[in-house]
Residue, then its C-alpha position, 0 to 999 in steps of 0.5 A: x178330102x183333108x183330114x184335120x185334128x181338133x185337139x184338146x185336153x179339156x172339154x170345157x164349155x167355152x171349147x164346145x162352142x168353139x168346137x161347134x163353130x169349127x166343126x160347120x166350118x170344116x163342113x163347108x171346106x169339105x174337111x174330115x174334122x176330128x175331135x181328138x181329146x188327149x192325156x196332159x200327163x202322157x203327151x207321149x201317147x198323145x203325139x202317138x194318136x195324132x201322127x196314127x191319124x197322118x193329118x193334114x193340119x191340126x187345130x189346137x185348143x191350148x185350155x188356159x191355164x195350163x197351156x199345151x196338150x202336146x209338144x209344140x215341135x213334135x207335130x207333123x203338120x200344119x197347126x194353129x193354136x187356140x187361146x195360148x197363155x204363150x205369145x205364139x206365131x200361128x194362133x188366134x187369143x181372145x183380147x183379155x184387156x179388152x174383156x177387162x175394159x168391156x167389165x169396167x163400162x158394164x160396171x160403171x154404167x150401173x152408176x157404182x162407185x166402188x169397184x173389184x177384182x177377183x182372180x185366180x190365187x195363181x196369176x196366169x196372163x190371161x188373168x192379169x190381162x183382164x185386170x189390167x184391160x179392168x183397171x186402165x179402164x176404171x182409172x180413167x174414171x178416176x177408180x182403182x179396184x180393191x184386188x182379191x189378195x187369193x185367200x180367205x174370199x168371204x173375208x174380203x168381200x166385207x171389208x169392200x165398200x158397198x155397193x161394189x162392182x165386183x169382175x171375176x176373172x171367169x164364170x167359175x171363180x164368180x161361182x165362188x164369189x156367190x157362194x162367199x157372198x152368201x155365206x158372209x151375209x152379203x146380198x147380190x147384187x144389192x151389195x155385189x154386183x158381180x159380172x163374169x167370162x164365159x158365159x158357161x151356162x151351166x155356171x150361169x144359170x145353176x148358181x144360186x143367184x144367175x150370173x151375168x157373164x161377158x160372152x167371147x165371140x167364140x164364132x169369130x175364135x173359129x173363123x180365124x183359126x179355120x181360115x188360118x190353118x186353110x192358109x198354112x195348109x196351103x203355103x206350109x213354110x208361111x210364117x202367120x201372125x198371132x191373130x185376136x179376136x173380142x167379145x160377142x157383149x155382155x149376157x145379162x142375168x140376176x148379178x147384174x140387175x140393180x132395182x134399187x127401192x123395189x120390192x124382193x117380189x118384183x125381183x124374183x119376178x124378174x127372175x122367174x121371166x129369165x128362167x122360165x121365158x122359153x117354156x111358154x109362160x104367160x104374164x098370168x103365170x109372172x103375177x102369180x108370183x107376186x102379191x097384191x092385185x093386178x093393176x097395182x103389180x102392173x103398174x109397179x113392174x112398169x115403172x121399173x122395168x119400163x115396160x109390161x109384162x109381156x113385154x120383158x117376156x118378149x125381151x127375154x126371149x128375142x135376146x135368145x133369138x138373136x143368139x141362136x140366128x148366128x147358127x145358120x145351120x138351125x132353122x127358124x122354125x126350130x128357133x120358134x120352139x126353143x125360145x117359147x113361141x108356138x107360130x113362128x109367123x107371130x114370131x116373124x111379125x115381133x122380131x121385124x116390129x122390134x128391130x126393123x129387119x126380118x129374122x133372115x136379113x139379120x141372120x145374112x148381116x151378123x158376122x157371127x153367121x159366117 
């Protein structure tokens, strides 16, 4: 059995997602995987820890924006670097330019004419790449985004033409936009339609307005990294290329749900469904959140959303089912309970009727299941 270290100096949501996929792939290869959380301030100690393990290989998570947590030239074994800011061989990087393009595609799809970008006050390569892709895609549509100058966020937001589609370089920055926008008296998504990156559920679900976010394909990152390391272990002198992975897509929440001309109670009802769908709610629970007769509420809901309240509950649950099916170790019976259903047979029939394939067929066909 080979000993593999997964090294990081930050336990972010992105790292945890990648680590889960790496752990499954390591089991398939009969690797003994150990996660090492190093200290950026004491690199010598981190190097000593690595050497003490006598590993056959290392996966080094280079948490942006800081870079690599241990010295490149001192690791005594084959290494693959995940998400480095530098252009390195033996690395797997997120395609941030493509992420920017996807953000532009998503915001223009909503019919917006004004756009903006918020990045960190100190420029980093990943942020600059996201701005590049965002700008290129918008210019192809005859639009140019306003770019946050790095100070007075609350004041700057009030200068943007409204409604404005705003792309934040990550979810942490998007959280700051939400706080500043509300403080400035701006409504999300009516005035600022906001999209982040990373799908950090802690930030996205707990923000005052739940945050839509682009979810990187962390499973692809893990697959590429594990495959590259296995090859390096077999051929230590091989010069590996830099691999690139993309995004799974946009996880939609309230910050991009534009319902022009509809009542605040409808928006609140949709948010109630999104936040509570997995706890077994029924249409009656949603009706209690809205004012008016049942018939008028159901009619206005269908006119705004295009389907019934029950269909919306099913849609939210089924989207989560598809996400969970990407984990081959998660039993379908467990998924059924997690998304708020009591009958696996009912969920199986509903999934097949909606998507045309069984959950098992979907699991084996989706790339993230490997």
